GULOTI-45967 format. One line per 8 residues: number of its first residue (from 1); their letters; for each residue x, y, z of C-alpha. Coordinates in Angstrom, 3 decimals, padded with zeros to 6 digits. Example, Ala and Ser with C-alpha at 12.3 -4.5 7.8 and 13.67 -1.06 7.14 Angstrom:
2
1	AS	012.300:-004.500:007.800 | 013.670:-001.060:007.140
END
This chain:
390
1	MNPSSAPA	-059.376:-027.836:110.359 | -056.192:-026.904:108.823 | -057.088:-026.417:104.753 | -053.235:-028.110:104.205 | -053.788:-030.724:106.757 | -056.431:-032.779:104.137 | -053.401:-032.890:101.781 | -050.980:-034.082:104.003
9	ASNRWMRW	-052.900:-037.075:105.358 | -053.601:-038.173:101.994 | -049.542:-037.862:101.120 | -049.187:-040.044:104.510 | -051.622:-042.366:103.157 | -050.208:-042.469:099.470 | -046.702:-043.319:101.151 | -048.399:-045.942:103.353
17	SHYLERNR	-049.804:-047.550:100.370 | -046.564:-047.547:097.951 | -044.720:-049.013:100.828 | -047.051:-051.871:101.189 | -047.434:-052.446:097.219 | -043.782:-052.706:097.421 | -043.318:-055.101:100.287 | -042.770:-058.589:099.270
25	YYRWTRRL	-044.951:-060.128:101.815 | -047.837:-058.009:101.392 | -047.831:-058.823:097.737 | -047.877:-062.689:098.332 | -050.610:-061.968:100.851 | -053.108:-060.359:098.522 | -052.199:-062.663:095.784 | -052.949:-065.543:097.771
33	YTRYADIA	-056.053:-064.253:099.096 | -057.396:-063.528:095.860 | -056.304:-067.359:094.272 | -058.319:-068.871:097.445 | -061.095:-066.062:097.523 | -063.697:-068.630:097.506 | -062.807:-070.320:100.770 | -061.171:-067.279:102.459
41	PAVFFGGG	-064.567:-066.470:104.072 | -064.468:-069.496:106.078 | -060.791:-069.584:106.765 | -061.472:-066.111:108.222 | -064.483:-067.027:110.170 | -062.346:-070.008:111.492 | -059.840:-068.221:112.727 | -061.880:-065.264:114.813
49	VLWDVLTL	-063.589:-068.882:116.094 | -060.088:-070.502:117.027 | -058.329:-067.028:118.350 | -061.829:-066.882:121.013 | -061.630:-070.413:122.028 | -057.724:-069.893:122.876 | -057.799:-066.509:124.340 | -061.164:-066.010:126.288
57	RQIDHAVD	-060.992:-065.855:130.016 | -063.867:-064.463:132.578 | -066.880:-062.574:130.905 | -065.926:-059.840:133.434 | -062.453:-059.505:132.459 | -061.698:-056.117:131.132 | -059.243:-057.098:128.345 | -061.521:-059.232:126.820
65	NLILAAYI	-064.323:-056.935:126.827 | -062.243:-054.187:125.563 | -061.256:-056.804:122.673 | -065.280:-057.718:121.943 | -065.863:-053.830:121.880 | -062.810:-053.788:119.659 | -064.456:-056.238:117.072 | -067.587:-054.737:117.234
73	VLLGGCIV	-066.164:-051.350:116.407 | -064.085:-052.727:113.619 | -067.006:-055.191:112.341 | -068.875:-051.896:111.784 | -065.968:-050.078:109.688 | -065.767:-053.367:107.843 | -069.679:-053.889:107.324 | -069.697:-049.942:105.670
81	LAALRVVH	-066.677:-050.828:103.245 | -068.691:-054.129:102.061 | -071.361:-052.125:101.653 | -069.751:-049.049:099.544 | -067.713:-051.920:097.301 | -071.036:-053.398:096.681 | -072.373:-050.159:094.847 | -069.129:-048.976:093.814
89	RLPARPFL	-069.245:-045.718:095.890 | -065.826:-046.102:097.613 | -063.944:-042.752:098.093 | -060.827:-043.087:096.281 | -058.378:-042.965:098.968 | -054.870:-044.710:098.848 | -055.364:-046.083:102.359 | -059.294:-047.172:101.732
97	TTIEPFSN	-058.046:-049.067:097.980 | -055.198:-050.719:099.643 | -057.554:-052.305:102.909 | -060.817:-052.804:100.691 | -060.343:-056.387:099.015 | -060.067:-057.470:102.554 | -063.225:-055.871:104.119 | -065.706:-059.113:103.731
105	AGVQFFMG	-063.075:-061.528:105.033 | -062.870:-058.751:107.782 | -066.858:-059.098:108.238 | -066.137:-062.927:108.369 | -063.670:-062.881:110.914 | -064.556:-060.233:113.379 | -068.227:-061.559:113.195 | -066.678:-065.159:113.844
113	GLFSAYVV	-064.744:-063.952:116.896 | -067.634:-062.263:118.322 | -070.013:-065.261:117.805 | -067.561:-068.013:118.747 | -067.124:-065.460:122.110 | -070.996:-065.659:122.528 | -070.961:-069.087:122.436 | -068.320:-069.888:125.363
121	YFTRSASL	-069.626:-067.451:127.623 | -072.974:-068.374:127.112 | -072.507:-072.138:127.035 | -070.522:-071.631:130.362 | -073.831:-070.270:131.741 | -076.016:-072.375:130.484 | -078.387:-075.294:131.508 | -078.064:-077.162:127.898
129	TASAVFLV	-081.238:-078.577:128.291 | -083.020:-075.368:129.031 | -081.104:-073.335:126.726 | -080.999:-075.835:123.731 | -082.613:-073.554:121.629 | -080.893:-070.309:121.934 | -077.488:-072.113:121.034 | -079.111:-073.981:118.321
137	VLVAVLVA	-079.963:-070.143:117.199 | -076.199:-069.386:117.470 | -074.779:-072.157:115.290 | -077.577:-071.190:112.953 | -075.795:-067.651:113.084 | -072.545:-069.251:113.003 | -073.304:-071.226:109.602 | -075.457:-068.345:108.207
145	NEFLWRDS	-072.432:-066.207:108.521 | -070.826:-068.569:105.663 | -073.075:-066.716:103.366 | -072.064:-063.030:103.996 | -069.377:-062.850:101.602 | -072.079:-062.945:098.750 | -073.014:-060.009:097.415 | -076.746:-060.448:096.502
153	INLYLMLG	-077.588:-060.926:100.283 | -074.909:-059.762:102.326 | -076.531:-056.124:103.426 | -079.279:-057.302:105.157 | -077.874:-060.017:106.345 | -075.036:-058.337:107.726 | -076.997:-055.243:109.324 | -079.207:-058.123:110.848
161	LYFLALFC	-076.161:-060.244:112.459 | -074.676:-056.705:113.409 | -077.649:-056.229:115.732 | -077.682:-059.435:117.054 | -073.839:-059.332:117.713 | -074.210:-055.983:119.517 | -077.728:-057.401:121.489 | -075.633:-060.369:122.481
169	FFTFFLPI	-073.108:-058.349:123.959 | -075.070:-055.975:125.576 | -076.727:-058.873:127.308 | -073.642:-059.447:129.710 | -072.101:-056.077:129.643 | -074.732:-053.878:130.948 | -075.107:-056.181:133.940 | -071.511:-055.991:134.378
177	LVGSMSYG	-071.439:-052.515:134.243 | -074.603:-051.680:136.327 | -074.104:-054.406:138.736 | -077.360:-056.253:138.760 | -079.388:-058.195:136.531 | -083.191:-057.368:135.406 | -085.369:-057.656:132.200 | -085.411:-053.676:132.027
185	LFVAGGLL	-081.746:-054.393:131.159 | -082.131:-057.133:128.855 | -084.542:-055.041:126.811 | -082.402:-051.594:127.167 | -079.742:-053.525:125.414 | -081.859:-054.192:122.308 | -083.152:-050.661:122.399 | -079.651:-049.289:122.408
193	SMALVGGL	-078.470:-052.171:119.630 | -081.487:-050.897:117.485 | -080.628:-047.380:117.698 | -076.807:-048.055:116.830 | -077.552:-050.343:113.715 | -080.041:-048.066:112.764 | -077.945:-045.003:112.789 | -075.276:-046.878:110.978
201	ALLLERWN	-078.300:-047.970:108.141 | -079.341:-044.014:107.958 | -075.338:-043.075:107.474 | -075.257:-045.780:104.982 | -078.452:-044.284:103.320 | -077.021:-040.647:103.130 | -074.056:-042.503:101.191 | -076.408:-043.569:098.597
209	VFESMQQV	-076.087:-047.642:099.645 | -079.412:-048.215:099.744 | -081.885:-046.699:096.786 | -084.617:-045.496:098.931 | -085.870:-045.171:102.600 | -087.950:-048.247:102.019 | -084.441:-050.269:101.749 | -083.869:-048.927:105.151
217	GGVAAVML	-087.658:-050.154:106.930 | -086.438:-053.501:105.569 | -083.228:-053.496:107.440 | -086.074:-051.733:110.529 | -087.915:-054.646:110.025 | -085.186:-057.138:110.452 | -084.046:-055.916:113.610 | -087.649:-055.535:114.874
225	ALFVGMNI	-087.852:-059.018:113.852 | -084.954:-060.148:115.696 | -085.458:-057.991:118.857 | -089.083:-059.360:119.079 | -087.385:-063.059:118.809 | -084.772:-062.453:121.402 | -087.516:-061.163:123.887 | -089.610:-064.598:123.255
233	AYTKNWIP	-086.376:-066.339:124.199 | -085.658:-064.295:127.225 | -089.432:-065.343:128.730 | -089.011:-068.733:127.441 | -085.814:-069.408:129.708 | -084.028:-069.945:126.718 | -081.315:-067.374:126.915 | -078.630:-068.152:129.331
241	PVPLSMQA	-078.162:-066.121:132.260 | -074.954:-064.720:131.462 | -072.702:-063.187:133.477 | -073.681:-065.360:135.857 | -072.187:-069.501:135.501 | -072.285:-072.390:137.847 | -068.761:-073.252:138.274 | -069.414:-076.574:140.428
249	GNIYHEVE	-072.533:-078.313:142.236 | -073.353:-081.508:143.327 | -074.959:-083.374:146.244 | -073.489:-084.498:149.078 | -074.166:-085.995:152.906 | -072.712:-083.114:154.639 | -071.657:-079.666:153.950 | -069.553:-077.749:156.264
257	VTSEGYAL	-067.895:-073.920:156.158 | -064.599:-074.200:157.477 | -061.298:-072.051:157.969 | -059.914:-073.286:154.763 | -063.244:-073.421:152.647 | -066.279:-076.024:152.285 | -065.601:-078.920:153.695 | -068.098:-081.529:150.978
265	TYETPPWT	-068.777:-084.680:152.964 | -069.911:-087.886:150.531 | -069.902:-091.797:150.712 | -066.590:-093.479:149.630 | -067.190:-094.706:146.082 | -066.696:-098.713:145.411 | -063.346:-099.172:143.866 | -065.022:-099.712:140.395
273	RFWRRSST	-065.875:-095.935:140.615 | -062.797:-094.514:142.124 | -063.201:-091.173:140.176 | -066.755:-090.276:141.673 | -066.111:-087.415:144.433 | -069.736:-086.783:145.284 | -072.790:-088.572:147.042 | -074.538:-089.345:143.649
281	PFAYAEGD	-076.399:-091.927:143.807 | -077.461:-090.781:147.314 | -077.717:-093.862:149.868 | -080.393:-092.448:152.312 | -080.681:-093.657:156.007 | -082.800:-092.176:158.819 | -081.405:-089.059:160.049 | -079.619:-088.176:157.018
289	RVYFFAAI	-079.458:-084.808:155.400 | -078.878:-084.375:151.692 | -076.977:-081.438:150.886 | -076.895:-079.815:147.543 | -074.017:-077.609:147.166 | -073.161:-075.134:144.115 | -070.346:-072.545:143.045 | -071.730:-069.445:141.152
297	FAPTTLQT	-069.275:-067.324:139.513 | -070.417:-063.567:139.318 | -068.724:-060.347:138.118 | -066.971:-058.475:140.690 | -069.693:-055.688:141.207 | -072.505:-058.058:140.700 | -075.444:-058.546:143.321 | -078.206:-060.520:142.889
305	DVVHRWQQ	-080.507:-063.822:144.358 | -080.579:-067.335:143.204 | -082.844:-070.195:143.911 | -082.286:-074.117:144.279 | -085.317:-075.495:143.349 | -085.936:-079.086:144.572 | -087.902:-081.481:142.282 | -088.958:-085.186:142.344
313	RRETNEGI	-089.758:-087.223:139.217 | -093.232:-088.475:139.703 | -095.509:-090.534:137.254 | -099.383:-089.280:136.993 | -101.925:-090.702:134.538 | -100.808:-087.218:132.386 | -097.549:-088.743:132.237 | -093.859:-087.976:133.897
321	VWQTTDRI	-093.769:-084.719:135.775 | -091.245:-083.047:138.333 | -092.926:-081.879:141.640 | -091.559:-078.634:143.024 | -090.866:-079.916:146.784 | -088.799:-076.756:148.028 | -087.575:-073.583:146.605 | -084.778:-072.288:148.631
329	PYTVRGGR	-083.389:-068.602:147.429 | -079.746:-066.949:148.750 | -077.699:-064.074:147.645 | -074.920:-064.556:145.453 | -072.057:-061.592:145.261 | -069.268:-061.383:142.740 | -065.815:-061.268:142.790 | -064.409:-064.639:143.457
337	IEGFRGYT	-062.652:-066.138:140.153 | -063.704:-069.986:142.256 | -067.585:-068.708:142.380 | -069.910:-067.536:144.991 | -070.384:-070.547:147.042 | -074.084:-071.971:148.728 | -075.800:-074.783:149.766 | -079.075:-076.114:150.932
345	FKSNIQPG	-080.497:-079.140:151.820 | -083.281:-081.501:152.614 | -084.277:-083.905:155.649 | -086.766:-086.749:155.139 | -086.222:-087.705:151.804 | -088.273:-090.081:149.816 | -086.403:-092.352:147.665 | -086.761:-091.986:143.825
353	TWRVDVET	-085.272:-089.646:141.110 | -084.583:-085.956:141.831 | -083.150:-083.155:140.162 | -081.995:-079.940:141.883 | -081.958:-076.597:139.206 | -080.138:-073.272:139.851 | -082.285:-070.760:138.616 | -082.143:-066.744:138.652
361	EDGRTLGR	-084.910:-065.219:140.316 | -086.604:-064.875:137.576 | -086.719:-068.449:136.667 | -083.952:-068.910:134.224 | -081.578:-071.984:134.535 | -077.892:-071.759:135.538 | -077.536:-075.567:136.376 | -079.070:-078.805:136.590
369	VKFDVFAA	-077.972:-081.979:139.033 | -079.988:-084.831:138.434 | -079.733:-087.823:141.130 | -080.951:-090.800:142.636 | -081.848:-091.499:145.974 | -082.499:-095.385:147.679 | -082.242:-096.820:150.985 | -079.077:-097.693:152.305
377	PGGAERSF	-078.364:-101.520:153.285 | -079.495:-101.924:156.831 | -076.950:-102.670:159.358 | -073.929:-102.099:156.964 | -071.079:-100.082:157.921 | -070.860:-096.951:155.493 | -067.267:-094.782:155.116 | -067.297:-091.312:153.963
385	RTRIYE	-064.850:-088.699:152.519 | -064.002:-085.165:152.678 | -062.889:-082.781:150.194 | -062.318:-079.130:150.580 | -063.995:-076.771:147.827 | -061.629:-073.229:148.900
END
């Protein structure tokens, strides 16, 4: 490196700092931020959430993933600045001095942007019944993020949530990159997250942010606890099977593949339910088949198996149970924005309450459709309608 390059870079940052100080909009923004510093973290956090809600597209969209990756890098930089600020070890560089007051707000903004994106993506990919626990945890993380600006607790919490943010990102990004889904990839994402955050913690220790290696060990203990918790959540089917998501799913009297798409036939609803476009509830007559149709979005490179699990509600001495009658698998191939289409059916179905769970091969629930089956009135003429799902 040319010895003269360091002073030249310092002079450039000095000129940039002087330019900002002379800029009235920058001075106004800084005064406004200082005046409302107590509520600024919540405002920046809310801004990150709102931005993601308005701009997110498909989970495998290259631009969206680049934005999330940039958020992760920038979040790491803000955490470093905030940590150095707490212990008063920030280098005396004009540029760092200029942006340092906004480091905590940056943590709030980028953390909010990341976790709001995860809430959007994981909700799209979830059966709320099966994944309610994990979604509650995400909401709890969003609430906990409101306390990150407090210097007394933010370093451990920042690094712990940074690990969780990385882990959630790799949970769907690695399957998109590799083109398959497995528990091994999930664990790999957690180990990679632990290595990155552990490296950052060691770097902060080298810069004397931590008083001892024992505090670095505390960060490692936080990450290990989160890693174990995420693995428990995975095995309990609490984590939605991202990057898959069920775009559509319902019960019909017939499903037929045509040149225009999938023809979905359902019984004409009464005028009081004119909006209904499926056979739920299902009026069953002898000879009928009950069809379940689903469209599942998967990234372009991904190919995996899913299962339609047909279950009937039964009352036993032990209480109400859902008895599995059929478990029918098929392969989903990614690439269609509207989702990969598939269907299964049952004949000679019994009246009662039924449901069909759409699951991954390892049992994680993508979606669930519950419906009632009753005997069609004898002798009554039935009419049907057909709609096309392209």
